[in-house]
gemmi code that builds the backbone of each chain (N, CA, C; Angstrom):
import gemmi

chains = {
    "A": [
        ("UNK", (-6.533, 19.577, 5.195), (-6.130, 18.414, 4.349), (-5.323, 18.903, 3.131)),
        ("UNK", (-4.059, 18.546, 3.149), (-3.085, 18.779, 2.378), (-3.237, 18.285, 0.804)),
        ("UNK", (-2.428, 18.604, -0.201), (-2.446, 18.481, -1.385), (-2.377, 16.713, -1.563)),
        ("UNK", (-1.465, 16.306, -0.696), (-1.183, 14.834, -1.079), (-2.251, 14.085, -0.673)),
        ("UNK", (-3.110, 14.598, 0.449), (-4.291, 13.909, 0.937), (-5.245, 13.867, 0.142)),
        ("UNK", (-5.771, 14.962, -0.536), (-6.619, 15.466, -1.486), (-6.291, 14.677, -2.654)),
        ("UNK", (-5.397, 14.521, -3.283), (-5.095, 13.663, -4.462), (-5.287, 12.223, -4.360)),
        ("UNK", (-4.928, 11.972, -3.070), (-4.888, 10.605, -2.748), (-6.373, 10.149, -2.468)),
        ("UNK", (-7.103, 10.866, -2.141), (-8.497, 10.397, -2.028), (-9.131, 10.227, -3.334)),
        ("UNK", (-8.728, 11.338, -4.220), (-9.389, 10.975, -5.566), (-8.680, 9.753, -6.291)),
        ("UNK", (-7.270, 9.537, -6.026), (-6.918, 8.291, -6.903), (-7.590, 7.059, -6.235)),
        ("UNK", (-7.937, 7.039, -4.857), (-8.436, 6.082, -4.177), (-9.793, 5.701, -5.052)),
        ("UNK", (-10.604, 6.707, -5.060), (-11.972, 6.545, -5.655), (-11.798, 6.128, -7.149)),
        ("UNK", (-10.738, 6.450, -7.719), (-10.389, 6.023, -9.072), (-10.139, 4.518, -9.240)),
        ("UNK", (-9.429, 4.118, -8.155), (-8.967, 2.658, -8.305), (-10.086, 1.855, -7.653)),
        ("UNK", (-11.020, 2.334, -6.803), (-12.282, 1.749, -6.461), (-13.087, 1.640, -7.672)),
        ("UNK", (-13.208, 2.544, -8.468), (-14.417, 2.460, -9.661), (-13.742, 1.405, -10.478)),
        ("UNK", (-12.492, 1.499, -10.851), (-11.797, 0.001, -11.762), (-12.272, -1.003, -11.103)),
        ("UNK", (-11.914, -1.246, -9.766), (-11.985, -2.600, -9.106), (-13.495, -2.932, -9.269)),
        ("UNK", (-14.481, -2.348, -9.041), (-15.846, -2.655, -9.227), (-16.354, -2.939, -10.406)),
        ("UNK", (-15.661, -2.201, -11.474), (-16.301, -2.192, -12.896), (-15.674, -3.296, -13.790)),
        ("UNK", (-14.498, -3.731, -13.233), (-13.648, -4.721, -14.137), (-14.284, -5.956, -14.276)),
        ("UNK", (-15.069, -6.635, -13.343), (-15.920, -7.914, -13.647), (-16.908, -7.606, -14.743)),
        ("UNK", (-17.647, -6.448, -14.242), (-18.738, -6.090, -15.234), (-18.303, -5.961, -16.433)),
        ("UNK", (-17.408, -4.987, -16.944), (-16.852, -4.898, -18.155), (-16.445, -6.174, -18.745)),
        ("UNK", (-15.770, -7.000, -17.976), (-15.359, -8.543, -18.617), (-16.871, -9.168, -19.193)),
        ("UNK", (-17.712, -9.043, -18.362), (-18.920, -9.967, -18.739), (-19.588, -9.330, -19.846)),
        ("UNK", (-19.546, -7.827, -19.975), (-20.294, -7.280, -21.182), (-19.510, -7.605, -22.370)),
        ("UNK", (-18.080, -7.563, -22.268), (-17.506, -8.069, -23.626), (-17.634, -9.213, -23.950)),
        ("UNK", (-17.598, -10.236, -22.915), (-17.761, -11.760, -23.408), (-19.231, -12.019, -23.907)),
        ("UNK", (-20.164, -11.371, -23.402), (-21.594, -11.732, -23.443), (-22.382, -10.695, -24.232)),
        ("UNK", (-22.027, -9.388, -24.134), (-22.770, -8.441, -24.838), (-22.062, -7.505, -25.820)),
        ("UNK", (-20.906, -7.540, -26.145), (-20.363, -7.058, -27.137), (-19.653, -7.813, -28.249)),
        ("UNK", (-20.133, -8.368, -29.189), (-19.587, -9.184, -29.811), (-18.251, -8.475, -30.715)),
        ("UNK", (-18.556, -7.286, -31.047), (-17.692, -6.808, -31.989), (-16.424, -6.161, -31.139)),
        ("UNK", (-16.611, -5.759, -30.030), (-15.632, -5.261, -28.898), (-14.670, -6.611, -28.693)),
        ("UNK", (-15.470, -7.790, -28.538), (-14.650, -8.948, -28.169), (-13.797, -9.291, -29.363)),
        ("UNK", (-14.320, -9.225, -30.575), (-13.631, -9.764, -31.813), (-12.388, -8.910, -31.948)),
        ("UNK", (-12.399, -7.647, -31.773), (-11.391, -6.429, -31.936), (-10.461, -6.888, -30.932)),
        ("UNK", (-10.772, -7.238, -29.460), (-9.651, -7.460, -28.469), (-9.022, -9.001, -28.492)),
        ("UNK", (-9.582, -9.787, -29.130), (-9.213, -11.127, -29.387), (-8.132, -10.943, -30.588)),
        ("UNK", (-8.530, -10.395, -31.782), (-7.677, -10.507, -32.618), (-6.480, -9.540, -32.615)),
        ("UNK", (-6.516, -8.693, -31.663), (-5.510, -7.618, -31.222), (-4.201, -8.554, -30.442)),
        ("UNK", (-4.853, -9.707, -29.809), (-3.846, -10.392, -28.943), (-2.595, -10.796, -29.672)),
        ("UNK", (-1.394, -11.039, -29.165), (-0.188, -11.294, -29.907), (-0.353, -12.760, -30.314)),
        ("UNK", (0.024, -13.374, -31.307), (0.105, -14.621, -31.658), (-1.174, -15.522, -31.536)),
        ("UNK", (-2.210, -14.732, -31.644), (-3.533, -15.136, -31.336), (-4.157, -16.230, -32.344)),
        ("UNK", (-4.370, -17.353, -32.334), (-5.034, -18.086, -33.676), (-6.231, -17.648, -34.280)),
        ("UNK", (-6.438, -16.572, -34.574), (-7.609, -16.284, -35.238), (-8.275, -16.898, -36.332)),
        ("UNK", (-7.525, -17.596, -37.099), (-7.770, -18.427, -38.111), (-8.750, -19.716, -37.894)),
        ("UNK", (-8.330, -20.022, -36.425), (-8.862, -21.470, -35.794), (-10.170, -21.000, -34.803)),
        ("UNK", (-10.526, -19.625, -34.729), (-11.426, -19.353, -33.705), (-12.843, -19.300, -34.793)),
        ("UNK", (-13.766, -20.200, -34.392), (-15.259, -19.858, -35.137), (-15.674, -18.580, -34.746)),
        ("UNK", (-16.265, -17.993, -35.760), (-17.150, -16.670, -35.685), (-18.286, -16.825, -36.119)),
        ("UNK", (-19.267, -16.368, -35.719), (-19.505, -15.771, -34.333), (-19.303, -16.874, -33.079)),
        ("UNK", (-18.849, -16.551, -32.116), (-18.344, -17.664, -31.054), (-19.647, -18.340, -30.606)),
        ("UNK", (-19.618, -19.632, -30.573), (-20.759, -20.326, -30.071), (-20.397, -20.118, -28.541)),
        ("UNK", (-21.779, -20.578, -27.833), (-21.634, -20.095, -26.269), (-20.817, -21.020, -25.435)),
        ("UNK", (-20.256, -22.402, -25.725), (-19.584, -23.020, -24.825), (-18.010, -22.574, -24.893)),
        ("UNK", (-17.494, -22.260, -25.961), (-16.349, -21.485, -26.218), (-16.379, -20.142, -25.582)),
        ("UNK", (-17.519, -19.420, -25.627), (-17.791, -17.987, -25.001), (-17.453, -18.199, -23.513)),
        ("UNK", (-18.256, -19.142, -22.974), (-18.112, -19.450, -21.439), (-16.838, -19.679, -21.003)),
        ("UNK", (-16.404, -20.751, -21.662), (-14.899, -21.117, -21.426), (-13.858, -19.873, -21.602)),
        ("UNK", (-13.990, -18.855, -22.491), (-13.171, -17.994, -22.616), (-13.262, -17.225, -21.487)),
        ("UNK", (-14.421, -16.901, -21.057), (-14.965, -15.942, -19.998), (-14.123, -16.319, -18.738)),
        ("UNK", (-14.388, -17.637, -18.523), (-13.535, -18.490, -17.471), (-12.222, -18.053, -17.354)),
        ("UNK", (-11.571, -18.462, -18.483), (-10.058, -18.469, -18.531), (-9.696, -17.217, -18.257)),
        ("UNK", (-10.367, -16.153, -18.495), (-9.929, -14.745, -18.305), (-10.226, -14.356, -16.818)),
        ("UNK", (-10.927, -15.134, -16.052), (-11.227, -14.722, -14.749), (-10.029, -14.768, -13.677)),
        ("UNK", (-9.040, -15.640, -13.813), (-7.643, -15.489, -12.988), (-7.022, -14.384, -12.997)),
        ("UNK", (-6.714, -13.928, -14.562), (-6.010, -12.802, -14.789), (-6.823, -11.430, -14.140)),
        ("UNK", (-8.181, -11.550, -14.593), (-8.722, -10.359, -13.941), (-8.936, -10.506, -12.313)),
        ("UNK", (-8.917, -11.353, -11.682), (-8.787, -11.399, -10.194), (-7.550, -10.940, -9.714)),
        ("UNK", (-6.583, -11.128, -10.425), (-5.149, -10.505, -9.843), (-5.312, -9.192, -10.102)),
        ("UNK", (-5.587, -8.563, -11.258), (-5.669, -7.219, -11.525), (-6.597, -6.498, -10.626)),
        ("UNK", (-7.746, -7.386, -10.361), (-8.730, -6.648, -9.318), (-7.975, -6.428, -7.750)),
        ("UNK", (-7.151, -7.528, -7.654), (-6.609, -7.413, -6.327), (-5.445, -6.347, -6.193)),
        ("UNK", (-4.834, -5.990, -7.460), (-3.889, -4.846, -7.315), (-4.542, -3.688, -7.094)),
        ("UNK", (-5.744, -3.512, -7.737), (-6.266, -2.155, -7.657), (-7.249, -2.040, -6.195)),
        ("UNK", (-7.727, -3.313, -5.745), (-7.930, -2.966, -4.338), (-6.973, -2.582, -3.505)),
        ("UNK", (-5.619, -3.219, -3.493), (-4.619, -2.716, -2.659), (-4.253, -1.359, -2.775)),
        ("UNK", (-4.159, -1.053, -4.080), (-3.942, 0.410, -4.566), (-4.908, 1.427, -3.817)),
        ("UNK", (-6.241, 1.207, -3.807), (-7.290, 1.934, -3.297), (-7.008, 1.821, -1.509)),
        ("UNK", (-6.452, 0.697, -1.242), (-6.349, 0.779, 0.308), (-5.235, 1.695, 0.488)),
        ("UNK", (-4.108, 1.481, -0.391), (-2.932, 2.391, -0.066), (-3.278, 3.620, -0.004)),
        ("UNK", (-3.944, 4.219, -1.090), (-4.351, 5.751, -1.175), (-5.133, 6.088, -0.335)),
        ("UNK", (-6.046, 5.024, 0.229), (-6.838, 5.669, 1.532), (-6.138, 5.748, 2.578)),
        ("UNK", (-5.134, 5.243, 2.711), (-3.989, 5.662, 4.043), (-3.302, 6.707, 3.758)),
        ("UNK", (-2.964, 6.896, 2.456), (-2.126, 8.326, 2.198), (-3.295, 9.402, 2.351)),
        ("UNK", (-4.419, 9.241, 2.081), (-5.577, 10.156, 2.095), (-5.800, 10.505, 3.752)),
        ("UNK", (-5.394, 9.520, 4.569), (-5.742, 9.793, 6.263), (-4.567, 10.090, 6.568)),
        ("UNK", (-3.336, 10.619, 5.950), (-2.110, 11.128, 6.369), (-1.100, 9.981, 6.851)),
        ("UNK", (-1.488, 8.784, 6.547), (-0.621, 7.614, 6.765), (0.314, 7.281, 5.925)),
        ("UNK", (1.427, 7.899, 5.983), (2.413, 7.754, 4.783), (3.495, 6.621, 5.230)),
        ("UNK", (4.256, 6.924, 6.509), (5.183, 5.806, 6.656), (4.989, 4.822, 7.909)),
        ("UNK", (3.948, 4.029, 7.558), (3.389, 3.074, 8.621), (3.647, 1.875, 8.235)),
        ("UNK", (3.454, 0.853, 9.346), (3.421, -0.574, 8.991), (2.500, -1.051, 7.852)),
        ("UNK", (1.137, -0.775, 7.931), (0.202, -1.037, 7.171), (0.625, -0.479, 5.526)),
        ("UNK", (1.004, 0.500, 5.441), (1.293, 1.102, 4.168), (2.506, 0.390, 3.504)),
        ("UNK", (3.442, 0.239, 4.472), (4.834, -0.589, 3.641), (4.327, -1.935, 3.374)),
        ("UNK", (3.489, -2.504, 4.240), (2.980, -3.721, 3.896), (2.117, -3.864, 2.556)),
        ("UNK", (1.344, -2.854, 2.490), (0.308, -2.748, 1.440), (1.380, -2.656, 0.005)),
        ("UNK", (2.200, -1.793, 0.101), (3.193, -1.407, -1.045), (3.957, -2.697, -1.448)),
        ("UNK", (4.307, -3.548, -0.334), (5.228, -4.546, -0.855), (3.991, -5.570, -1.558)),
        ("UNK", (2.974, -5.717, -0.987), (1.795, -6.735, -1.474), (1.667, -6.357, -2.887)),
        ("UNK", (1.562, -5.036, -3.229), (1.164, -4.585, -4.754), (2.415, -5.179, -5.340)),
        ("UNK", (3.786, -4.938, -5.125), (4.734, -5.470, -5.848), (4.682, -6.996, -6.110)),
        ("UNK", (4.170, -7.896, -4.814), (4.161, -9.152, -5.206), (3.202, -9.739, -6.190)),
        ("UNK", (2.008, -8.880, -6.316), (0.814, -9.195, -6.987), (1.259, -8.827, -8.590)),
        ("UNK", (1.829, -7.892, -8.724), (2.283, -7.567, -9.996), (3.288, -8.831, -10.576)),
        ("UNK", (4.124, -9.277, -9.559), (4.760, -10.535, -10.249), (3.979, -11.627, -10.370)),
        ("UNK", (3.248, -11.876, -9.460), (2.461, -13.347, -9.472), (1.206, -12.928, -10.891)),
        ("UNK", (0.927, -11.776, -11.043), (0.179, -11.612, -12.346), (0.861, -11.805, -13.589)),
        ("UNK", (2.073, -11.682, -13.500), (2.510, -11.923, -14.870), (2.784, -13.660, -14.924)),
        ("UNK", (2.933, -14.309, -13.796), (2.699, -15.771, -13.817), (1.272, -16.150, -14.548)),
        ("UNK", (0.383, -15.504, -13.774), (-1.114, -16.014, -14.404), (-1.058, -15.667, -15.696)),
        ("UNK", (-0.586, -14.395, -16.305), (-0.923, -13.909, -17.501), (-0.180, -14.832, -18.461)),
        ("UNK", (1.013, -15.507, -18.048), (1.638, -16.327, -19.069), (0.797, -17.471, -19.312)),
        ("UNK", (0.109, -17.902, -18.278), (-0.990, -19.114, -18.369), (-2.109, -18.631, -19.122)),
        ("UNK", (-2.511, -17.470, -19.219), (-3.893, -16.811, -19.846), (-4.079, -17.266, -21.167)),
        ("UNK", (-2.965, -16.967, -21.970), (-3.203, -17.023, -23.373), (-3.279, -18.492, -23.890)),
        ("UNK", (-2.546, -19.491, -23.275), (-2.807, -20.859, -23.705), (-4.221, -21.284, -23.284)),
        ("UNK", (-4.588, -20.925, -22.049), (-5.725, -21.120, -21.496), (-7.029, -20.717, -22.456)),
        ("UNK", (-6.669, -19.514, -23.123), (-8.043, -18.595, -23.764), (-7.675, -19.671, -25.144)),
        ("UNK", (-6.667, -19.584, -25.622), (-6.661, -20.187, -26.904), (-7.282, -21.772, -26.758)),
        ("UNK", (-6.991, -22.231, -25.745), (-7.571, -23.773, -25.721), (-9.097, -23.453, -25.547)),
        ("UNK", (-9.487, -22.662, -24.673), (-11.062, -22.481, -24.589), (-11.605, -21.997, -25.825)),
        ("UNK", (-11.257, -21.247, -26.575), (-11.982, -20.771, -27.766), (-11.929, -21.895, -28.802)),
        ("UNK", (-10.925, -22.894, -29.049), (-10.874, -23.839, -30.007), (-11.276, -25.186, -29.446)),
        ("UNK", (-11.739, -25.219, -28.178), (-12.581, -26.394, -27.633), (-13.379, -27.074, -28.352)),
        ("UNK", (-14.139, -26.412, -29.025), (-15.412, -26.841, -29.640), (-15.034, -27.099, -31.101)),
        ("UNK", (-13.910, -26.938, -31.454), (-13.351, -27.318, -32.938), (-13.314, -28.650, -32.911)),
        ("UNK", (-13.216, -29.317, -34.440), (-13.046, -30.527, -34.470), (-11.807, -31.173, -34.194)),
        ("UNK", (-11.687, -32.506, -33.981), (-10.236, -33.064, -33.402), (-9.243, -32.414, -34.750)),
        ("UNK", (-8.146, -32.193, -34.087), (-7.309, -31.865, -34.870), (-6.919, -30.413, -35.089)),
        ("UNK", (-7.934, -29.729, -34.598), (-8.149, -28.096, -34.744), (-8.007, -27.197, -33.572)),
        ("UNK", (-7.742, -28.150, -32.594), (-7.467, -27.370, -31.171), (-6.076, -26.817, -31.153)),
        ("UNK", (-6.130, -25.516, -30.554), (-5.050, -24.795, -30.653), (-4.402, -24.414, -29.193)),
        ("UNK", (-3.297, -24.423, -28.913), (-2.623, -23.799, -27.877), (-1.525, -22.765, -27.955)),
        ("UNK", (-1.644, -21.463, -27.645), (-0.636, -20.795, -27.902), (-0.279, -20.300, -26.619)),
        ("UNK", (1.249, -20.047, -26.955), (2.026, -19.627, -25.533), (2.496, -18.236, -26.120)),
        ("UNK", (2.657, -17.219, -25.386), (3.078, -15.821, -25.652), (3.685, -15.300, -24.577)),
        ("UNK", (4.964, -14.667, -24.893), (5.705, -13.904, -23.840), (6.049, -12.597, -24.364)),
        ("UNK", (5.238, -11.397, -23.993), (5.694, -10.297, -24.439), (6.460, -9.139, -23.672)),
        ("UNK", (7.080, -8.211, -24.172), (7.934, -7.215, -23.389), (7.241, -6.630, -22.356)),
        ("UNK", (5.750, -6.560, -22.642), (5.063, -5.902, -21.419), (5.358, -6.689, -20.011)),
        ("UNK", (5.032, -7.974, -20.397), (5.065, -9.006, -19.301), (6.573, -8.628, -18.451)),
        ("UNK", (7.592, -8.656, -19.303), (8.851, -8.436, -18.694), (9.034, -7.151, -17.885)),
        ("UNK", (8.437, -6.099, -18.673), (8.365, -4.780, -18.014), (7.496, -4.981, -16.759)),
        ("UNK", (6.314, -5.491, -16.669), (5.636, -5.645, -15.409), (6.671, -6.321, -14.286)),
        ("UNK", (7.092, -7.459, -14.590), (8.144, -8.107, -13.606), (9.069, -7.178, -13.003)),
        ("UNK", (9.620, -6.287, -13.922), (10.741, -5.291, -13.546), (9.880, -4.523, -12.650)),
        ("UNK", (8.910, -3.875, -12.895), (8.230, -2.741, -12.046), (7.969, -3.361, -10.841)),
        ("UNK", (7.438, -4.564, -10.993), (7.207, -5.453, -9.561), (8.165, -5.417, -8.606)),
        ("UNK", (9.258, -5.687, -9.304), (10.584, -5.833, -8.389), (10.903, -4.381, -7.712)),
        ("UNK", (10.745, -3.558, -8.713), (10.888, -2.193, -8.296), (10.127, -1.572, -7.007)),
        ("UNK", (8.859, -2.178, -7.203), (7.906, -1.751, -6.121), (8.387, -2.174, -4.859)),
        ("UNK", (8.734, -3.749, -4.921), (9.116, -4.270, -3.732), (10.433, -3.764, -3.034)),
        ("UNK", (11.243, -3.123, -3.904), (12.419, -2.496, -3.219), (11.992, -1.156, -2.961)),
        ("UNK", (11.055, -0.394, -3.314), (10.326, 0.832, -2.752), (9.846, 0.571, -1.470)),
        ("UNK", (9.174, -0.564, -1.196), (8.701, -0.809, 0.145), (9.948, -1.021, 1.094)),
        ("UNK", (10.835, -1.469, 0.678), (12.077, -1.638, 1.801), (12.345, -0.306, 2.038)),
        ("UNK", (12.401, 0.649, 1.078), (13.096, 2.084, 1.415), (11.866, 2.771, 2.217)),
        ("UNK", (10.627, 2.488, 1.835), (9.480, 3.213, 2.648), (9.561, 2.491, 4.241)),
        ("UNK", (9.936, 1.317, 4.432), (10.212, 0.677, 5.623), (11.289, 1.311, 6.579)),
        ("UNK", (12.213, 1.875, 5.921), (13.323, 2.638, 6.443), (12.724, 3.966, 6.923)),
        ("UNK", (11.804, 4.345, 6.175), (11.047, 5.707, 6.301), (10.085, 5.730, 7.501)),
        ("UNK", (9.550, 4.394, 7.694), (8.779, 3.906, 8.851), (9.640, 4.188, 10.064)),
        ("UNK", (10.638, 3.573, 10.004), (11.539, 3.454, 11.401), (11.922, 5.092, 11.727)),
        ("UNK", (12.270, 5.815, 10.775), (12.628, 7.031, 10.833), (11.422, 7.975, 11.420)),
        ("UNK", (10.390, 7.579, 11.066), (9.051, 8.372, 11.643), (8.808, 7.995, 12.972)),
        ("UNK", (8.841, 6.602, 13.087), (8.635, 5.981, 14.566), (9.689, 6.756, 15.525)),
        ("UNK", (10.718, 6.664, 15.154), (11.996, 7.163, 16.019), (11.485, 8.808, 16.229)),
        ("UNK", (11.183, 9.324, 15.366), (10.525, 10.948, 15.289), (9.459, 11.011, 16.280)),
        ("UNK", (8.597, 10.057, 16.146), (7.331, 10.458, 16.934), (7.630, 10.472, 18.478)),
        ("UNK", (9.064, 9.966, 18.979), (9.381, 9.945, 20.269), (10.431, 10.791, 20.690)),
        ("UNK", (10.467, 11.814, 19.686), (11.350, 13.020, 19.946), (10.504, 14.083, 20.224)),
        ("UNK", (10.505, 14.562, 21.487), (9.428, 15.738, 21.991), (10.265, 17.184, 21.639)),
    ],
    "B": [
        ("UNK", (15.715, 3.115, 31.024), (16.517, 4.277, 30.413), (17.267, 4.992, 31.514)),
        ("UNK", (18.355, 5.334, 31.512), (19.278, 6.106, 32.548), (18.770, 7.434, 32.728)),
        ("UNK", (18.240, 7.997, 31.918), (17.817, 9.493, 31.931), (16.187, 9.215, 32.511)),
        ("UNK", (16.026, 9.958, 33.571), (14.904, 10.009, 34.434), (14.146, 11.480, 34.061)),
        ("UNK", (13.050, 11.489, 33.768), (12.594, 12.939, 33.822), (11.591, 13.207, 34.831)),
        ("UNK", (11.715, 14.073, 35.822), (11.162, 14.257, 37.058), (10.115, 15.526, 36.854)),
        ("UNK", (9.299, 15.535, 35.853), (8.311, 16.575, 35.547), (7.260, 16.646, 36.519)),
        ("UNK", (6.777, 15.438, 36.982), (5.757, 15.288, 38.105), (6.149, 16.175, 39.165)),
        ("UNK", (7.262, 16.000, 39.691), (7.607, 16.644, 40.987), (7.865, 18.267, 40.846)),
        ("UNK", (8.332, 18.645, 39.457), (8.248, 20.119, 39.327), (7.080, 20.526, 39.040)),
        ("UNK", (6.073, 19.839, 38.368), (4.686, 20.229, 38.248), (3.941, 20.419, 39.710)),
        ("UNK", (4.199, 19.424, 40.692), (3.541, 19.438, 41.878), (4.009, 20.704, 42.845)),
        ("UNK", (5.453, 21.058, 42.616), (6.127, 22.138, 43.077), (5.285, 23.485, 42.602)),
        ("UNK", (5.106, 23.542, 41.430), (4.635, 24.872, 40.877), (3.046, 24.775, 40.733)),
        ("UNK", (2.656, 23.652, 41.372), (1.220, 23.613, 41.328), (0.601, 23.706, 40.018)),
        ("UNK", (0.978, 23.215, 38.954), (0.430, 23.357, 37.623), (0.070, 21.972, 37.026)),
        ("UNK", (-1.155, 22.195, 36.087), (-1.628, 20.679, 35.557), (-0.683, 20.485, 34.340)),
        ("UNK", (-0.765, 19.166, 34.123), (0.097, 18.626, 32.893), (-0.449, 19.425, 31.491)),
        ("UNK", (-1.930, 19.454, 31.615), (-2.494, 20.129, 30.515), (-2.132, 21.450, 30.363)),
        ("UNK", (-1.880, 22.240, 31.450), (-1.430, 23.761, 31.443), (0.014, 23.778, 31.155)),
        ("UNK", (0.841, 22.832, 31.280), (2.045, 22.929, 30.967), (2.203, 22.519, 29.440)),
        ("UNK", (1.471, 21.627, 29.092), (1.692, 21.182, 27.752), (1.222, 22.391, 26.678)),
        ("UNK", (0.242, 23.043, 27.103), (-0.496, 24.378, 26.331), (0.496, 25.166, 26.226)),
        ("UNK", (1.381, 25.735, 27.551), (2.238, 26.769, 27.583), (3.384, 26.363, 26.673)),
        ("UNK", (4.024, 24.920, 26.872), (5.128, 24.723, 25.950), (4.955, 24.521, 24.539)),
        ("UNK", (3.530, 24.316, 24.276), (3.290, 24.305, 22.738), (3.541, 22.657, 22.118)),
        ("UNK", (3.405, 21.698, 23.048), (3.048, 20.506, 22.819), (1.791, 19.773, 23.229)),
        ("UNK", (1.516, 18.556, 22.589), (0.340, 17.774, 23.117), (0.441, 17.274, 24.294)),
        ("UNK", (-0.782, 17.219, 24.987), (-0.949, 16.421, 26.329), (-0.181, 15.035, 26.112)),
        ("UNK", (-0.502, 14.355, 24.990), (0.023, 12.912, 24.814), (1.547, 13.243, 24.675)),
        ("UNK", (2.244, 13.861, 23.882), (3.704, 14.165, 24.017), (4.378, 14.366, 25.369)),
        ("UNK", (3.518, 15.088, 26.335), (4.008, 15.598, 27.623), (3.972, 13.984, 28.320)),
        ("UNK", (2.718, 13.379, 28.200), (2.798, 11.962, 28.697), (3.857, 11.262, 28.429)),
        ("UNK", (4.350, 11.058, 27.016), (5.399, 10.298, 26.532), (6.582, 10.727, 27.404)),
        ("UNK", (6.851, 11.952, 27.538), (7.793, 12.565, 28.104), (7.992, 12.219, 29.634)),
        ("UNK", (6.860, 12.427, 30.480), (6.625, 12.075, 31.700), (6.848, 10.474, 32.098)),
        ("UNK", (6.566, 9.537, 31.215), (6.527, 8.242, 31.406), (7.950, 7.659, 31.018)),
        ("UNK", (8.811, 8.451, 30.159), (10.142, 7.839, 30.148), (10.185, 7.181, 28.781)),
        ("UNK", (9.165, 7.507, 28.108), (9.140, 6.827, 26.782), (9.833, 7.570, 25.662)),
        ("UNK", (9.974, 8.859, 25.793), (10.645, 9.730, 24.894), (12.077, 9.218, 24.759)),
        ("UNK", (12.682, 9.086, 23.284), (13.733, 8.845, 22.908), (14.707, 9.984, 22.853)),
        ("UNK", (14.172, 11.390, 22.968), (15.097, 12.602, 22.721), (14.220, 13.686, 23.246)),
        ("UNK", (14.752, 14.541, 23.473), (13.880, 16.106, 23.581), (14.848, 17.149, 22.988)),
        ("UNK", (14.175, 17.979, 22.439), (14.719, 19.143, 21.721), (15.196, 20.162, 22.657)),
        ("UNK", (16.111, 20.786, 22.364), (16.527, 21.734, 23.345), (15.644, 23.167, 23.409)),
        ("UNK", (14.641, 23.383, 22.326), (13.716, 24.470, 22.474), (12.527, 23.920, 23.205)),
        ("UNK", (12.141, 22.433, 23.279), (11.383, 21.958, 24.066), (11.726, 22.249, 25.608)),
        ("UNK", (13.170, 21.663, 25.840), (13.447, 21.879, 27.286), (13.532, 23.250, 27.805)),
        ("UNK", (14.036, 24.134, 26.884), (14.049, 25.526, 27.356), (12.545, 26.159, 27.494)),
        ("UNK", (11.471, 25.613, 26.778), (10.252, 26.200, 27.190), (9.739, 25.453, 28.264)),
        ("UNK", (10.032, 24.328, 28.742), (9.718, 23.664, 29.878), (10.256, 24.323, 31.162)),
        ("UNK", (11.441, 24.626, 31.180), (12.373, 25.329, 32.137), (11.564, 26.762, 32.176)),
        ("UNK", (11.429, 27.426, 31.224), (10.714, 28.779, 31.345), (9.414, 28.801, 32.027)),
        ("UNK", (8.738, 27.842, 31.668), (7.232, 27.795, 32.411), (7.542, 27.136, 33.831)),
        ("UNK", (8.488, 26.294, 34.096), (8.296, 25.951, 35.445), (9.409, 26.595, 36.358)),
        ("UNK", (10.081, 27.791, 35.503), (10.956, 28.549, 36.374), (12.188, 27.659, 37.104)),
        ("UNK", (12.629, 26.795, 36.325), (13.617, 25.911, 36.900), (14.699, 25.555, 35.826)),
        ("UNK", (15.578, 24.673, 36.382), (16.875, 24.537, 35.773), (16.716, 22.980, 34.970)),
        ("UNK", (17.336, 22.664, 33.710), (17.210, 21.358, 33.173), (17.554, 20.209, 34.036)),
        ("UNK", (18.701, 20.522, 35.117), (18.916, 19.560, 36.294), (17.857, 19.176, 37.082)),
        ("UNK", (16.910, 20.252, 37.232), (15.705, 19.934, 38.197), (14.808, 18.952, 37.548)),
        ("UNK", (14.736, 18.803, 36.358), (13.744, 17.900, 35.836), (14.307, 16.618, 34.994)),
        ("UNK", (15.702, 16.631, 34.916), (16.233, 15.540, 34.176), (17.482, 14.934, 35.147)),
        ("UNK", (17.357, 13.854, 35.421), (18.305, 13.035, 36.306), (18.888, 11.756, 35.610)),
        ("UNK", (20.283, 11.622, 36.044), (21.027, 10.529, 35.332), (21.078, 9.308, 36.444)),
        ("UNK", (20.416, 8.301, 36.138), (20.641, 7.214, 37.098), (21.448, 5.895, 36.287)),
        ("UNK", (22.473, 5.752, 36.675), (23.154, 4.670, 35.920), (22.620, 3.141, 36.237)),
        ("UNK", (21.968, 2.713, 35.383), (21.483, 1.254, 35.433), (22.265, 0.406, 34.293)),
        ("UNK", (20.856, -0.463, 33.842), (20.821, -1.320, 32.946), (20.877, -0.624, 31.514)),
        ("UNK", (22.164, -0.600, 30.723), (22.224, 0.119, 29.476), (21.807, -0.881, 28.549)),
        ("UNK", (20.901, -0.775, 27.708), (20.166, -1.489, 26.434), (21.392, -1.672, 25.527)),
        ("UNK", (22.267, -1.028, 25.446), (23.441, -1.109, 24.670), (24.334, -2.436, 25.007)),
        ("UNK", (24.417, -2.742, 26.320), (24.956, -3.932, 26.801), (24.633, -5.061, 26.291)),
    ],
}
model = gemmi.Model(1)
for chain_id, residues in chains.items():
    chain = gemmi.Chain(chain_id)
    for i, (resn, *xyz) in enumerate(residues, 1):
        res = gemmi.Residue()
        res.name, res.seqid = resn, gemmi.SeqId(i, " ")
        for name, pos in zip(("N", "CA", "C"), xyz):
            atom = gemmi.Atom()
            atom.name, atom.element = name, gemmi.Element(name[0])
            atom.pos, atom.b_iso = gemmi.Position(*pos), 0.0
            res.add_atom(atom)
        chain.add_residue(res)
    model.add_chain(chain)
structure = gemmi.Structure()
structure.add_model(model)
structure.setup_entities()
């Protein structure tokens, strides 16, 4: 087993650990760690912290948790595909059709995740202020440079998948050179 | 494919098994099968040289050109 395969297997394990721990960490933050939840919420850009009651009642807490699920699932999907990709690299499958397809899917997930992330902040702010008296509900919209960066990275990854596809064609051609 | 590989004929003449030829040439039996069945897209000169050395023959004894349907047409 060469260096690439050995390192790839370690990365696969790392991504699998993140994949399985993400929903657990999300649940722990929302329902088991008020201090951390407050720090995270108040660090979010343009977050209406003055309108959010603290300590957070159960209903806004549940709604807030549910509003985070779409974003979390997109991130979990990205890590699942990353684990699958590095699993292939760990088996020495570099320029194969499944590897190319997986890289392309990772790029698309990054793009779609930013669409979901754009909806995440308004949903979250609405969820957390849902129990407030009328006239004190807040919807926050936020567009950060991080989201733009992720879109650019997603597009680059899709381009890289096209380059890997050219490598796949060369590899398949090479396989029939005896 | 217009280029036909007549390895089976030479293997029979020399009474050699495919597995033995593959081992002597330094390629896998699967790759030798690719060559025999005409699925190979190219052959390296070093491989051709090794095959000719093992089978004590000329390249023309194992490679034959048959003009037929050209996929490029």
